[in-house]
Steps between C-alpha positions, in 0.01 A plus 500: 500500500423283194134483409288343227249735340289526181690631197455872414528683172808683625683165535551471123865626490596265785330202339679570172828500692405167659408352161846587371659288776307179427732382223202385292285193555237680714234553237262688729762767579628615160728809475228681299352828627165467320444141614588578863299815502195303374564229762504761777183662369321163481603437862370840614168437319477155659521655847234753388269209403489644143585179313325168443658195666658378175714818488586541869855490626662629822856635505677561831833656572748466786596850613688677779240672718720808529592555133202315340741374234397171337782240514300189428188391319247212520160451350185284486295437187145436610399256224743415221394407148150651502604789283849426366587132434716333766712216369739245634623153415358196684762236548335167431552165335396308195517122492617317184461124529499191288371179642634302202855632552467518880610866488364760744633856492378771740614824335493842679329778305428873515143609414382864467253566781254755631424292814566787743257740337298667770761453776642785702870551431792617716734688266756781446713424806827699494711661766777750436829310564615777733213412735535124506598482858312413818144387433402741221458222245269301730291810576470583130387150396279405791326834554264405216356217702371732771334713238332191355398382847349838589316537168439132422185555292698693241710198398452160347528163665838405346818706502791440257843648461730471197860463593780637286681219312863437435702743286866595494662835577447607136124424519528182291236241586578138404131415507417787266784399262355149474126589492387856458757607247382220265151650480534872566805582287613771739738549786399394852525862621268620221233244577537567871449869442190452278341273761586742783343792313172312446551403135422130540299412193810369323521213752174337393570582137849340486519230765413144393163363603629144536729365782877537471713199591751604767749237376542706184629800693870560569636349821552855632136587440375175657712563808341840580130404465338593831823658633539860619761763437753505785383848602142367522578199719435695824163620372404145415601379848285777662189389307558132562526568872156659473349189335552558130597204280626430150228308316676449166426828322782705362555826320488485120802728461759387754357177648477645855250333735152622582421451871141482624294470818138524609468845643353385832790255550773767479658502849514875555136536388376204703694590815450878504293650783347838584646656817385810681738798500654628823732803473796530733850650503639194677789328313401210274538153656785351300415148609176509304500356144534728195162542344333646193265770625240660269222753545155446351473826309434391140629815324772585750618145556830464689710208613798507738719248677461524878562290808164366619322206652248371240337283770417803712180705464687831490803650323702780661649763265658839548364833371731506199378160380137604565551803277644293219218246532234771535343326798374596843473313833229241476537458120589155357825397329546173315799301625677187378840361597756574231633143519356171603794482740703805608818536295824655612592846366 
């Protein structure tokens, strides 16, 4: 049984193995033991209410309930940019016009921005390729919404998600070649690693404070602005189905889009309901829709995929599921349909 749970200190070796499979480009999951260890520790302290809001971040893993082995990771930053700066480019325009010459040019630009400071962020989504079957990816991504729904007061009003931009099989980013390399004088992988390990001061120190004209970039760089890496396209589709939208903000390194949504407008948050637990050994009703099901235990939070009727007042589970979810008859579980419409397996 695949279950979402809070990260544990013993997960470090498994997370290092996952980081080695990303192929780069996932700045929040660097293959660096010290950085990942610190990230785990920060998450543990967040659950222990030992950190101020500016430093809080939750890390979850997808694990097999039998082996407890972590095969996927996802995370939520509570409020970005309040401690470490959080940068992106805002895609805008500048108008150059001459009435005398009857010339009007509307030129697209990139401007360094901190506009999302104070937003909650969905981040660090990665699933071991060996487990990318069935609905594991959907469970990993959407489980965070039930945590946010259950503990709404711990998060901000807006949620953002940076999507990995376009790069080739060798890790070359056309956007970086045309923009970042001009100012940072280092390889894309090096800048990516520094940012992922929390060393971000160089961004403000080296990036230009004035807008960049997109027309000056290479055609290859222009073409990938706001586009995602092919492996990230499914993750983007998942978020867009939940209500997230691209509002013309992109990553300063690879040009990938930042998606955003008001937290209370996210479908799985808005549509989730609390149902009363009934325990029975009767077989699950396979005609019911597949649902995200979460307990309401803050420190022992769990999410599973189960067949359930989210319009009903009760949810029937067996003893094995009840043990995994640490719940008893009469307890409440939060339930939301996995999809807006049921998809075929």
